[in-house]
C-alpha positions, 0 to 999 in steps of 0.5 A: 713875243709881241703880237704885232700887226703889219699891214699895207693895202691888201697885204697883212702879216700877223706876228706871233705864234702860228697856233695863236694867230690862226685862232684869231682869223675868222672861220670860213673866210680863206679861199686858199692856203699855202703852207711851208711848215718846218721840215725839221732838218736843222740838225747839223747837216751841210749843203752847198751855197754859191759854191761854198760848203754851208751848214743847213741849220735854219734856226731853232724853229726847224730843229727836229723833235720826236716823231710824236711832237712832229705829228702833234704839231702838224695835226694842230696847225692843219686842224686850225687851217681847215676851220679857216677855209671856205667850203670850196677852199684848198690848201697846198703844203710843201715838204720833203720826206722828212715831214711830208708823210706825216702831213699826209697822214694828218690831212687824211685823219682830219677829213681833207680830200687829197687832190694831187701830190705835185713834184717840184723838180728844181732845175738847179739843185746844189750837189750832194756832198756826201756822194752817198745818196742820189742828188736831192733835187725835188720837193713835194707839194700836197694839194688838198681840199677842205672836204670830200663832198664839196667841190673846189676851185681849179682854173683848169683852162688857165693851167692848160694854156700855161702848158701849151694847150695840154693838160698840166702834169703833176711834175713842175720844173721850176728854178729855185729862188733867184737873185732878183727875189732877194733885193730886200733880203732873204729867208733861209727857206724862201720859195720862188715866186714862180712856184707861188704864181702857178699855185695861186693862179691854179686855185684862186680868182682875183679878189680871193684871200690867200693865207700863209701860216708860215709866212717867212719873207712874204713870198706868198703875199707878193705873188698873191698881190701881184695877181690881184689877191688879198693876203694874210700871213703869220710869222713869228720873227719880227725881222722877217715881218719887216722884210715882208713889208719892205718887199710889199712896199717895193712893188708899189713902184710900177717899174719894180712891179713890172719886172717882178711880174714878168720874171714871176710868170716866165719859167724858162723850162715850162712856158714854151708853146708847143703849137704843133701839139695843140688840138685844133681849138687850142691852136686857133686860140693861140693864133688869135692871141698872137702866140707865134713861136714853138720850142722844138729842141735843143742842141743835143737833139734835132729840130723837126718841123711837122707837116702843116707848118710849111711856112716856117721862116725863122729859127731863134737861137739863145742861151740865156732866155733874155737876148735870143737871136732870131735868124731868117732861114734860106728856104721855107718848109720842112727843115732838120737841124742837128747839133752837128749842123749847128756847130758847123754853122758856128753855134756851139753853146751846150744845151741852148734851146732853139725855137722856130717862129711861125707865121700864120698870116698867109699874106706875109711873104718872107724873102729867102733869097740869100744864104745865112751865115750863123757865125756872122749873124747875117740877116739877124733880128733881136727877138724876145721870146714871150711866155704863153702867160703873157697872152692869157687872162689872170682871172 
């Protein structure tokens, strides 16, 4: 196998065996690692893709081995990674029950300190065809730092802002890989940019170096570069090394870069701004940043505006997150809209989230002199719901 170097600006892919190429990287030079190692699942199972039954086999690299082999493999690459991390560096490892418990054992044996186990809940999992198990809709991501005694980087306030002013929990609802992430090609175990965006934003600063020892199609590197971080990846398959480079070159185009960045930092399930649940200081910050909306329900629930938001002037209804419709309300103040009320008004989409847009500027007067008819879309303005991440710094 060739030990080829693929590089473009601050994006580097080392082709070759993970163990050999890891040994070449300078010790204590890496700020954070994301690793998506083999899950050892390629044993003839089946799943669903695009509505069709498909085999889940990913390649020889993912075929199961003996418990002893799996343990030794994970211990070896995790041991090498630990020497590459700076003293305040952290590592994130994704997996399922097929491999994650062995990874946890190795981390503890090697002296890492486990910080969290993140549950990534996929919002669009494929069905379970056997109907003999619960549907597999989650993956686990262990977050650990290099040692017990040295503290680690964690951009707590940024994560809090991303979560509407509240502490972010260890359950993340993020969709799986979307079509817009596969323009140059795809990898069978590709992770979503939205997931790597959050991980890199949480544990690194601008200018830091991120390593991925199982680079695949380079998703970690694309997210890292879009966020102003340097990237080193290791990948044994020449095809995926070249695909990674194509993806990196594509984001040199300003329009492509903006599209990817905007989509990457917008997670429909997670980026709503719960202003009415914020503490006073966080609410003040949100207002200063221009955050002027709040998610308050869906069509299976009720819309309830709490005391303190008497200037509610609009309601925004949408089904796809891209082209919502903003309606003026006939009267300001306390309002309740149930699913039944929405259907009566002609809005019947199932599970469509709806938003209230708040006006914090008391000098702005909003007219409420005519009734609205939702099904005719009277007094309607097209609005774009912007995620909180549009308003925060990325340092």
